[in-house]
C-alpha positions as CSV (number, residue, x, y, z in Angstrom):
1,X,-0.2,-17.5,-39.3
2,X,-0.7,-14.0,-40.8
3,X,-4.2,-12.7,-40.9
4,X,-4.3,-13.0,-44.7
5,X,-3.9,-16.8,-44.5
6,X,-7.1,-17.3,-42.4
7,X,-10.3,-15.7,-43.8
8,X,-12.0,-16.3,-40.4
9,X,-9.4,-14.5,-38.4
10,X,-10.7,-11.1,-37.5
11,X,-8.8,-8.0,-38.3
12,X,-10.6,-6.1,-35.6
13,X,-11.8,-7.0,-32.1
14,X,-15.4,-6.9,-33.3
15,X,-14.6,-9.3,-36.2
16,X,-12.7,-11.6,-33.8
17,X,-15.5,-11.8,-31.3
18,X,-18.3,-12.3,-33.7
19,X,-16.3,-15.0,-35.6
20,X,-15.6,-16.8,-32.4
21,X,-19.2,-16.5,-31.1
22,X,-20.4,-18.0,-34.4
23,X,-18.3,-21.0,-33.9
24,X,-19.5,-21.4,-30.4
25,X,-23.1,-21.1,-31.5
26,X,-22.6,-23.8,-34.2
27,X,-21.1,-26.1,-31.6
28,X,-17.9,-26.3,-33.5
29,X,-15.0,-28.0,-31.9
30,X,-12.3,-26.5,-34.1
31,X,-12.6,-23.0,-32.6
32,X,-9.4,-23.9,-30.7
33,X,-9.5,-21.5,-27.8
34,X,-12.4,-19.4,-26.7
35,X,-10.9,-16.1,-27.9
36,X,-8.1,-16.4,-30.4
37,X,-5.1,-13.9,-30.5
38,X,-5.9,-10.6,-32.0
39,X,-4.0,-9.9,-35.3
40,X,-4.1,-6.1,-35.5
41,X,-3.9,-4.3,-38.8
42,X,-3.2,-1.1,-36.9
43,X,-6.9,0.0,-37.0
44,X,-8.2,1.0,-33.6
45,X,-11.9,0.9,-34.7
46,X,-14.3,-1.4,-36.5
47,X,-15.5,-1.3,-40.1
48,X,-18.1,1.3,-39.3
49,X,-15.4,3.6,-37.9
50,X,-16.9,3.6,-34.4
51,X,-14.3,3.4,-31.5
52,X,-14.5,0.2,-29.6
53,X,-14.9,0.6,-25.8
54,X,-12.2,-0.8,-23.7
55,X,-14.4,-2.8,-21.3
56,X,-14.2,-6.4,-22.7
57,X,-16.4,-8.1,-20.2
58,X,-19.6,-6.5,-21.5
59,X,-18.6,-7.1,-25.1
60,X,-17.8,-10.8,-24.5
61,X,-21.1,-11.3,-22.6
62,X,-23.0,-9.6,-25.4
63,X,-21.4,-11.7,-28.1
64,X,-21.4,-15.1,-26.5
65,X,-24.7,-15.0,-24.5
66,X,-26.7,-13.7,-27.4
67,X,-25.0,-16.1,-29.8
68,X,-24.7,-13.5,-32.5
69,X,-24.2,-15.0,-36.0
70,X,-20.7,-14.7,-37.4
71,X,-21.8,-12.5,-40.3
72,X,-23.4,-9.8,-38.2
73,X,-21.6,-7.4,-36.0
74,X,-23.0,-6.8,-32.5
75,X,-24.5,-3.4,-31.9
76,X,-22.7,-1.8,-29.0
77,X,-23.9,1.2,-27.2
78,X,-20.6,3.0,-26.6
79,X,-22.2,6.0,-25.0
80,X,-23.5,3.9,-22.1
81,X,-20.0,2.8,-21.2
82,X,-18.1,6.1,-21.4
83,X,-18.5,8.7,-18.7
84,X,-17.0,12.1,-19.0
85,X,-14.4,12.5,-16.3
86,X,-14.0,15.9,-14.5
87,X,-11.0,17.9,-15.7
88,X,-9.6,18.4,-12.2
89,X,-10.4,15.4,-10.1
90,X,-8.7,16.7,-7.0
91,X,-10.5,20.1,-7.0
92,X,-13.8,18.4,-7.9
93,X,-13.7,16.0,-5.0
94,X,-12.7,18.5,-2.4
95,X,-15.3,21.1,-3.4
96,X,-18.0,18.5,-3.6
97,X,-17.0,16.7,-0.4
98,X,-17.3,19.9,1.7
99,X,-21.0,20.1,0.8
100,X,-22.0,16.4,0.6
101,X,-20.1,15.1,3.7
102,X,-20.5,17.9,6.2
103,X,-21.3,15.3,8.9
104,X,-17.9,13.8,8.7
105,X,-14.8,15.1,10.5
106,X,-12.0,15.1,8.0
107,X,-9.1,17.2,6.6
108,X,-6.7,17.0,3.6
109,X,-3.0,16.7,4.3
110,X,0.2,16.4,2.2
111,X,-0.8,19.1,-0.2
112,X,-4.3,17.7,-0.3
113,X,-3.0,14.3,-1.5
114,X,-4.0,12.3,1.7
115,X,-7.5,12.2,3.3
116,X,-7.4,12.3,7.1
117,X,-10.6,10.9,8.7
118,X,-10.5,12.3,12.2
119,X,-13.4,10.4,13.8
120,X,-13.0,6.6,13.6
121,X,-16.5,6.1,15.0
122,X,-18.4,7.8,12.2
123,X,-20.4,5.2,10.4
124,X,-20.5,7.3,7.3
125,X,-16.7,7.5,6.8
126,X,-16.8,4.8,4.1
127,X,-18.8,7.1,1.8
128,X,-16.1,9.8,1.7
129,X,-13.4,7.1,1.7
130,X,-15.0,5.7,-1.5
131,X,-14.7,9.0,-3.3
132,X,-11.0,9.3,-2.3
133,X,-10.2,5.7,-3.0
134,X,-11.4,6.0,-6.6
135,X,-8.5,8.4,-7.1
136,X,-6.0,5.9,-5.7
137,X,-5.0,8.2,-2.8
138,X,-3.8,7.2,0.7
139,X,-6.1,7.6,3.6
140,X,-5.3,8.2,7.3
141,X,-7.8,7.2,10.1
142,X,-6.9,8.3,13.6
143,X,-8.0,7.0,17.0
144,X,-8.1,3.3,16.3
145,X,-6.3,2.4,19.6
146,X,-9.4,3.7,21.5
147,X,-11.3,0.6,20.2
148,X,-8.5,-1.9,21.2
149,X,-7.5,-3.7,24.3
150,X,-4.3,-1.7,24.8
151,X,-2.8,-4.1,27.4
152,X,-2.6,-6.9,24.7
153,X,-0.2,-4.8,22.5
154,X,2.4,-3.7,25.1
155,X,5.9,-5.0,24.4
156,X,6.1,-6.5,27.9
157,X,2.8,-8.4,27.3
158,X,4.0,-9.9,24.0
159,X,7.4,-10.8,25.4
160,X,5.7,-12.5,28.4
161,X,3.4,-14.6,26.2
162,X,5.7,-15.4,23.3
163,X,9.3,-14.8,24.4
164,X,10.3,-18.4,23.8
165,X,9.4,-18.2,20.1
166,X,12.1,-18.3,17.4
167,X,12.0,-15.6,14.6
168,X,14.1,-13.9,12.0
169,X,15.4,-10.5,13.3
170,X,16.8,-8.0,10.8
171,X,19.5,-5.5,11.7
172,X,18.4,-2.6,9.5
173,X,21.8,-0.9,9.5
174,X,23.7,-3.7,7.8
175,X,20.8,-5.9,6.5
176,X,22.0,-8.9,8.4
177,X,19.3,-11.4,9.4
178,X,19.6,-13.8,12.3
179,X,17.3,-16.4,13.7
180,X,17.0,-16.0,17.4
181,X,14.8,-16.1,20.5
182,X,12.4,-13.2,20.3
183,X,12.8,-12.4,24.0
184,X,16.1,-10.8,23.2
185,X,14.3,-8.4,20.9
186,X,11.5,-7.5,23.3
187,X,13.9,-7.1,26.3
188,X,15.6,-4.2,24.4
189,X,12.4,-2.7,23.1
190,X,12.2,0.0,25.8
191,X,15.6,-0.5,27.5
192,X,18.5,0.6,25.4
193,X,21.0,-1.1,27.7
194,X,19.6,-4.5,26.7
195,X,19.8,-3.9,23.0
196,X,22.3,-5.7,20.7
197,X,25.4,-3.8,19.7
198,X,27.0,-3.9,16.2
199,X,30.8,-4.2,15.7
200,X,31.6,-0.5,16.1
201,X,29.7,-0.4,19.4
202,X,26.6,1.3,18.0
203,X,23.1,0.1,19.1
204,X,21.6,-2.2,16.5
205,X,18.4,-1.1,14.7
206,X,16.3,-4.2,14.9
207,X,13.1,-5.4,13.2
208,X,11.2,-8.6,13.6
209,X,10.5,-9.9,10.1
210,X,6.7,-10.2,9.8
211,X,6.4,-12.2,13.0
212,X,3.8,-13.7,13.1
213,X,2.0,-13.5,9.8
214,X,-1.2,-14.7,8.2
215,X,-2.6,-18.0,9.5
216,X,0.2,-18.1,12.0
217,X,-0.9,-14.8,13.5
218,X,-4.5,-16.1,14.0
219,X,-3.3,-19.4,15.5
220,X,-0.6,-18.0,17.7
221,X,-2.4,-14.9,18.9
222,X,-6.2,-15.5,18.8
223,X,-7.1,-12.8,21.3
224,X,-5.0,-10.2,19.5
225,X,-6.3,-11.3,16.2
226,X,-9.9,-10.8,17.3
227,X,-9.0,-7.5,18.9
228,X,-7.4,-6.3,15.7
229,X,-10.3,-7.4,13.5
230,X,-13.0,-5.6,15.6
231,X,-10.8,-2.5,15.5
232,X,-10.2,-2.2,11.8
233,X,-11.0,1.1,10.2
234,X,-13.7,1.3,7.5
235,X,-14.8,-2.3,8.1
236,X,-16.9,-2.2,4.8
237,X,-13.5,-2.2,3.0
238,X,-10.9,-3.5,5.5
239,X,-12.7,-6.3,7.3
240,X,-12.2,-9.8,5.8
241,X,-16.0,-10.0,5.6
242,X,-16.5,-6.4,4.4
243,X,-19.2,-6.0,1.8
244,X,-16.9,-3.8,-0.3
245,X,-13.7,-5.9,0.2
246,X,-13.1,-7.4,-3.2
247,X,-10.8,-10.2,-1.8
248,X,-13.8,-11.5,0.3
249,X,-15.8,-12.2,-2.8
250,X,-13.2,-13.7,-5.2
251,X,-13.9,-17.3,-6.3
252,X,-11.9,-19.9,-4.5
253,X,-9.8,-20.7,-7.6
254,X,-8.0,-17.3,-7.5
255,X,-4.5,-17.4,-6.2
256,X,-4.5,-14.6,-3.6
257,X,-1.6,-12.7,-2.1
258,X,-0.8,-13.0,1.6
259,X,-3.4,-10.7,3.0
260,X,-2.1,-11.0,6.6
261,X,-2.4,-9.8,9.2
262,X,1.2,-9.6,10.1
263,X,2.9,-8.0,13.0
264,X,5.7,-5.5,12.2
265,X,7.8,-4.7,15.2
266,X,10.9,-2.6,15.3
267,X,13.0,-0.2,17.4
268,X,15.1,2.7,16.4
269,X,14.2,6.3,15.7
270,X,11.0,5.6,13.9
271,X,9.4,2.2,13.0
272,X,6.2,0.6,11.8
273,X,3.2,-0.8,13.8
274,X,4.7,-1.6,17.1
275,X,7.3,1.1,17.8
276,X,10.0,2.1,20.2
277,X,11.0,5.7,19.7
278,X,14.7,6.6,20.4
279,X,17.0,8.5,18.2
280,X,19.8,7.7,15.7
281,X,22.4,10.1,14.4
282,X,20.7,10.6,11.1
283,X,17.7,9.5,9.0
284,X,19.7,7.5,6.4
285,X,18.4,4.2,7.8
286,X,14.8,3.1,7.9
287,X,13.2,0.0,9.3
288,X,11.2,-0.5,6.0
289,X,13.0,0.4,2.8
290,X,11.2,1.8,-0.3
291,X,8.9,-0.8,-1.8
292,X,5.5,-1.6,-3.3
293,X,2.8,-3.9,-2.0
294,X,0.9,-6.0,-4.5
295,X,-2.4,-5.5,-2.6
296,X,-4.0,-2.7,-0.8
297,X,-2.7,-2.5,2.8
298,X,-3.9,-1.0,6.1
299,X,-1.2,-0.4,8.8
300,X,-2.3,0.3,12.3
301,X,0.1,1.7,14.9
302,X,-1.0,-0.3,18.0
303,X,1.8,0.6,20.4
304,X,4.6,3.1,20.8
305,X,7.3,2.5,23.4
306,X,9.5,5.3,24.8
307,X,13.0,4.0,25.1
308,X,15.0,4.7,28.2
309,X,18.8,4.6,28.7
310,X,22.0,6.5,27.8
311,X,22.1,8.3,24.5
312,X,18.3,8.4,24.0
313,X,16.5,11.6,23.1
314,X,13.6,12.7,25.2
315,X,10.2,13.0,23.7
316,X,10.8,16.7,23.0
317,X,14.0,15.8,21.3
318,X,12.2,13.3,19.0
319,X,9.6,16.0,18.2
320,X,12.3,18.4,17.3
321,X,13.8,15.8,14.9
322,X,10.4,15.3,13.3
323,X,9.8,19.0,12.9
324,X,12.9,19.1,10.5
325,X,10.8,17.0,8.0
326,X,8.9,18.6,5.2
327,X,5.5,18.6,7.0
328,X,2.3,20.4,6.3
329,X,0.7,22.8,8.9
330,X,-1.8,20.2,10.2
331,X,0.9,17.7,11.0
332,X,3.0,20.3,12.7
333,X,0.0,21.3,14.8
334,X,-0.6,17.7,15.7
335,X,3.0,17.3,16.8
336,X,2.4,20.0,19.4
337,X,-0.6,18.2,20.9
338,X,0.6,16.6,24.1
339,X,-2.1,13.9,23.9
340,X,-0.7,12.6,20.6
341,X,2.3,10.2,20.6
342,X,4.2,10.0,17.3
343,X,5.7,6.6,16.4
344,X,6.5,6.3,12.7
345,X,7.7,8.5,9.8
346,X,6.4,7.6,6.4
347,X,7.4,8.8,2.9
348,X,4.8,7.9,0.3
349,X,4.8,8.2,-3.5
350,X,2.1,7.7,-6.1
351,X,2.4,4.5,-8.2
352,X,2.6,6.6,-11.4
353,X,6.0,7.9,-10.3
354,X,7.5,4.4,-10.0
355,X,9.4,4.5,-13.2
356,X,10.9,7.9,-12.4
357,X,12.0,6.8,-9.0
358,X,13.5,3.6,-10.4
359,X,15.5,5.5,-12.9
360,X,16.6,8.0,-10.2
361,X,17.8,5.2,-7.9
362,X,19.7,3.5,-10.6
363,X,21.4,6.8,-11.4
364,X,22.4,7.3,-7.8
365,X,23.7,3.8,-7.6
366,X,26.0,4.5,-10.6
367,X,27.2,7.7,-9.0
368,X,28.2,5.7,-5.9
369,X,30.1,3.2,-8.0
370,X,27.6,0.4,-7.4
371,X,27.1,-2.2,-10.1
372,X,23.7,-1.9,-11.8
373,X,22.6,-5.1,-13.5
374,X,20.0,-5.1,-16.2
375,X,17.7,-7.3,-14.1
376,X,18.2,-5.2,-11.0
377,X,15.1,-3.4,-9.7
378,X,15.9,-1.2,-6.7
379,X,12.2,-1.0,-5.7
380,X,11.4,-4.7,-6.0
381,X,14.7,-5.5,-4.2
382,X,13.8,-3.0,-1.4
383,X,17.5,-2.0,-1.4
384,X,17.0,1.8,-0.8
385,X,15.9,4.1,2.0
386,X,15.7,7.5,0.3
387,X,17.1,10.0,2.8
388,X,16.3,13.7,3.0
389,X,19.1,14.8,0.6
390,X,18.0,12.2,-2.0
391,X,14.4,13.2,-1.6
392,X,15.3,16.7,-2.4
393,X,17.2,15.7,-5.5
394,X,14.3,13.5,-6.6
395,X,12.1,16.5,-6.6
396,X,14.5,18.9,-8.3
397,X,15.7,16.5,-11.0
398,X,12.5,14.4,-11.7
399,X,9.7,16.6,-10.3
400,X,8.6,13.8,-7.9
401,X,7.4,15.2,-4.6
402,X,7.5,13.2,-1.4
403,X,4.3,12.8,0.7
404,X,5.5,12.9,4.3
405,X,3.2,11.5,6.9
406,X,3.7,11.1,10.7
407,X,1.9,8.1,12.1
408,X,0.7,8.6,15.7
409,X,-0.5,6.0,18.1
410,X,-3.8,4.6,16.9
411,X,-3.4,5.9,13.3
412,X,-4.3,3.6,10.5
413,X,-2.6,4.3,7.2
414,X,-4.4,2.8,4.2
415,X,-2.4,2.6,1.0
416,X,-3.6,1.5,-2.5
417,X,-1.7,-1.3,-4.2
418,X,1.1,0.1,-6.2
419,X,1.8,3.1,-3.9
420,X,5.6,3.3,-3.0
421,X,6.5,3.9,0.6
422,X,9.2,3.6,3.2
423,X,9.1,3.9,7.0
């Protein structure tokens, strides 16, 4: 009913809370629900004209726990809840970090958008990570493979132990999924002659679809599961038992997303997690299309295979291909380091750009004569790999810049929920 029909219905959040708290205090059973719908009169402040803070938990606790009578508004100290934010968060963090975290080896890459922690063993890494994570920025931690049992993650080893398993294999070039014996996939991982061919004779670009994942991973690969857990970067945040891992402390009645782990294996030019590096004719096809994860994610590159056979570029040829990307100076320098082995090419976008990217992809779809349905979401449907030409248009027409990251063997890429990415 309209607010005018119910004298007890609050016209502001303050009135609403105090009215409801009064009913709870009196033990009334006709309160209906704990906090009734807000009927706004367009006012954003209470009767006194003070702006209400946007942190409801403290208000609710104050009203209900103190059982404030319905005829008296709670006194709320707004100043204690509002902290003045620095005008330039990026500059503030970088200037401050150089002084406060001089004992940590780190750099800023991708136009200072991504934090690169260069020493995975430093126990203070989490302190700097915390400052960066507040800003919702991706983080790169290198050298994680040095903590792992490398022999467990070789393609040959996985094929030997689990080659008889059945799994879904995706041909990334035509989006056809087939259920087959995984031995066929692993046999072609580093031998191009044993890879599947598509109708026109080209080599298929294959990806194992999250095999295995979650509890299946732990049950099927206990030794690898334990090796992965002890090698996670920033265990305070990334470990299932991490003291700063929110998911570890949620009550049991919460419905949680699939937090993994899951093994992502693919071969082509560049691919995620377990990679075989060869070369395709162009960069128009990825092994992971543009999408968003609903939870924070850490992706560790545990193995890179160098494919052998006719038509495969040498390592130097692959490096030349990578150098054509829009890379910053530190990544270009890293490519020239003979001790580093690149395995995946990432394009990352901030969550705030999602609407612009969605609008852009729908525009491109119309240009290509594709049907764009009202309910169609190109990001949710993971139907696009944004190639170099489109990335340039996205910047020129919408001002959205691509953050390009090369993932080397042992690199962990940590992305906040909502960050768009393709691989």
